[in-house]
C-alpha positions as CSV (number, residue, x, y, z in Angstrom):
1,L,-71.7,22.6,21.2
2,R,-72.3,26.1,22.7
3,I,-71.9,24.6,26.2
4,A,-68.2,24.1,25.4
5,T,-67.6,27.8,24.6
6,L,-70.1,29.3,27.1
7,S,-69.5,27.2,30.2
8,P,-67.0,28.4,32.8
9,D,-63.6,26.8,33.6
10,A,-65.0,25.0,36.7
11,P,-64.8,21.4,37.8
12,Q,-68.5,20.7,37.3
13,S,-68.7,22.1,33.7
14,N,-65.4,20.5,32.8
15,S,-66.6,17.2,34.1
16,L,-69.7,17.5,31.9
17,L,-67.6,18.3,28.8
18,I,-65.2,15.4,29.4
19,D,-68.2,13.1,29.8
20,L,-69.7,14.4,26.6
21,A,-66.3,13.7,24.8
22,K,-66.4,10.2,26.3
23,L,-69.9,9.6,24.9
24,F,-68.7,10.7,21.5
25,S,-65.9,8.1,21.7
26,I,-68.4,5.3,22.7
27,E,-70.7,6.2,19.8
28,I,-67.8,6.4,17.3
29,R,-66.6,3.0,18.4
30,K,-70.1,1.6,18.0
31,I,-70.5,2.9,14.4
32,E,-67.0,1.7,13.4
33,S,-67.6,-1.7,15.0
34,A,-70.8,-2.1,13.0
35,A,-68.9,-1.0,9.8
36,E,-66.3,-3.7,10.3
37,G,-68.7,-6.4,9.2
38,T,-69.6,-4.6,5.9
39,A,-68.2,-5.6,2.5
40,P,-65.0,-4.0,1.2
41,G,-65.6,-0.8,-0.8
42,V,-68.7,0.2,1.2
43,T,-68.7,3.9,2.0
44,P,-68.1,4.5,5.7
45,D,-70.9,5.9,7.8
46,P,-70.5,9.7,7.6
47,M,-72.0,10.0,11.1
48,A,-68.6,8.7,12.6
49,A,-66.8,11.6,10.9
50,K,-69.3,14.1,12.1
51,L,-69.1,12.8,15.7
52,R,-65.3,12.9,15.5
53,E,-65.4,16.6,14.3
54,A,-67.8,17.4,17.2
55,Q,-65.6,15.6,19.7
56,A,-62.5,17.5,18.4
57,L,-64.3,20.8,18.9
58,V,-65.2,19.9,22.5
59,L,-61.7,18.6,23.3
60,E,-60.0,21.7,21.9
61,Q,-62.1,23.9,24.0
62,V,-61.4,21.8,27.1
63,A,-57.6,21.5,26.5
64,S,-56.9,25.1,27.5
65,R,-58.9,24.8,30.8
66,K,-57.1,24.7,34.1
67,E,-59.7,23.0,36.4
68,L,-59.1,19.5,35.2
69,S,-58.2,16.4,37.3
70,V,-55.4,14.0,36.5
71,P,-57.7,11.3,35.0
72,Q,-59.5,14.0,32.9
73,L,-56.2,15.2,31.5
74,I,-55.1,11.6,30.7
75,F,-58.3,11.0,28.8
76,L,-58.0,14.4,27.1
77,G,-54.4,13.6,25.9
78,D,-55.3,10.1,24.7
79,A,-58.4,11.3,22.9
80,L,-56.4,14.0,21.1
81,V,-53.8,11.4,20.0
82,L,-56.6,9.3,18.5
83,L,-57.8,12.4,16.6
84,N,-54.2,12.9,15.3
85,K,-53.9,16.2,17.2
86,N,-50.4,15.4,18.4
87,D,-49.3,19.0,19.2
88,K,-52.3,19.5,21.5
89,A,-51.8,16.1,23.0
90,R,-48.2,16.8,23.7
91,E,-49.1,20.1,25.4
92,V,-51.7,18.2,27.6
93,Y,-49.3,15.4,28.6
94,Q,-46.5,17.9,29.4
95,R,-48.9,20.0,31.5
96,L,-50.0,16.9,33.3
97,L,-46.5,15.8,34.0
98,D,-45.6,19.3,35.2
99,N,-48.6,19.3,37.5
100,I,-47.7,15.8,38.8
101,D,-44.1,16.8,39.5
102,A,-45.2,19.9,41.4
103,D,-47.9,18.4,43.5
104,E,-47.5,15.5,45.9
105,S,-51.3,14.7,46.0
106,A,-51.3,14.5,42.1
107,K,-48.2,12.2,42.3
108,Q,-50.2,9.8,44.5
109,S,-53.3,9.9,42.3
110,A,-51.3,9.4,39.1
111,G,-49.1,6.6,40.5
112,A,-47.7,4.3,37.9
113,A,-49.5,6.2,35.2
114,T,-46.7,8.8,35.2
115,T,-44.3,6.4,33.5
116,G,-46.9,5.5,30.9
117,L,-47.5,9.2,30.3
118,R,-43.8,9.8,29.7
119,A,-43.8,6.8,27.3
120,R,-46.7,8.4,25.4
121,L,-44.8,11.6,25.1
122,V,-41.9,9.6,23.7
123,G,-44.3,7.9,21.3
124,L,-45.4,11.3,20.0
125,L,-41.8,12.2,19.3
126,R,-41.4,9.0,17.4
127,A,-44.6,9.6,15.4
128,E,-43.2,13.0,14.4
129,G,-40.0,11.4,13.2
130,K,-37.8,12.9,16.0
131,L,-36.3,9.5,16.5
132,E,-32.9,10.4,18.0
133,E,-34.6,12.6,20.6
134,A,-37.2,9.9,21.3
135,N,-34.5,7.3,21.7
136,K,-32.6,9.6,24.2
137,Q,-35.7,10.2,26.2
138,V,-36.8,6.6,26.3
139,D,-33.4,5.5,27.5
140,A,-33.6,8.0,30.4
141,L,-37.1,6.6,31.1
142,I,-35.9,3.0,31.1
143,K,-33.0,3.9,33.4
144,A,-35.4,5.5,35.9
145,H,-37.9,2.6,35.6
146,P,-36.1,-0.5,34.3
147,T,-39.1,-2.9,34.8
148,A,-41.8,-0.7,33.3
149,L,-43.2,-2.3,30.2
150,G,-44.4,0.8,28.4
151,P,-41.0,2.4,27.9
152,L,-39.4,-1.0,26.9
153,M,-42.1,-1.5,24.2
154,E,-41.6,2.1,23.0
155,K,-37.9,1.5,22.8
156,G,-38.5,-1.4,20.4
157,N,-40.8,0.7,18.2
158,I,-38.2,3.5,18.1
159,L,-35.4,1.0,17.2
160,E,-37.5,-0.4,14.4
161,A,-38.1,3.1,13.0
162,L,-34.3,3.8,13.3
163,A,-33.5,0.5,11.6
164,Q,-35.8,1.4,8.7
165,R,-33.7,4.5,8.2
166,D,-30.4,2.8,8.8
167,P,-30.2,-1.0,8.2
168,K,-27.0,-1.1,10.3
169,R,-29.3,-0.8,13.4
170,N,-31.3,-4.0,12.6
171,E,-29.1,-6.1,14.9
172,E,-29.7,-3.6,17.8
173,C,-33.5,-3.7,17.1
174,V,-33.7,-7.5,16.9
175,G,-31.6,-7.8,20.0
176,H,-33.9,-5.5,22.0
177,W,-37.1,-7.4,20.9
178,T,-35.5,-10.8,21.6
179,A,-34.4,-9.8,25.1
180,L,-37.8,-8.4,25.8
181,R,-39.6,-11.5,24.5
182,V,-37.4,-13.8,26.7
183,K,-38.0,-11.6,29.7
184,L,-41.8,-11.6,29.2
185,G,-41.8,-15.3,28.3
186,R,-40.7,-16.1,31.9
187,S,-44.0,-14.9,33.4
188,K,-46.6,-17.5,34.2
189,S,-49.4,-15.7,32.2
190,R,-47.9,-14.1,29.1
191,P,-49.1,-10.5,28.5
192,P,-50.2,-9.3,25.0
193,E,-46.8,-7.5,24.8
194,Y,-45.1,-10.9,24.7
195,Y,-46.8,-11.7,21.4
196,E,-46.1,-8.3,20.0
197,A,-42.4,-8.7,20.9
198,L,-42.5,-12.2,19.3
């Protein structure tokens, strides 16, 4: 993994490192898929853990680099979330959103992904137990994008977590999921989110 520490912060070397991290993800999925068919209690393949460690090293080196495209930053943030490196992922998502807000060409290339990125940031707040802050942010996101599915799903997850803390919020939680299920049930082909809401 010396390439990660020795290579310059340049588009070509950064692209190579992101591709390497993607290859790690593919191999990890292959190993874990093969392990799914094994009997319970069988020791997991240690190669997946080693690949995950190597991938984490590469991603942490790349995370501080500046010469990264919007799709590369999205992959980087998502991969860090899968590795439970939420602080780093939040930094990457926030940097990405700041770049998108400041650059018209980045806004065009990110498109609808911006709403999804903001929903991911809210999801990280929820995972960290900052539920009231997450709820406030997701409400602002829904107000700005009332038809975007990501924030509506995230709102349901936040309300569930709040209801687990305070059962008085169960009705609000059930009401949200019910309204979302009805809304999604009207579409001709029901998306997977319909069944999750159900």
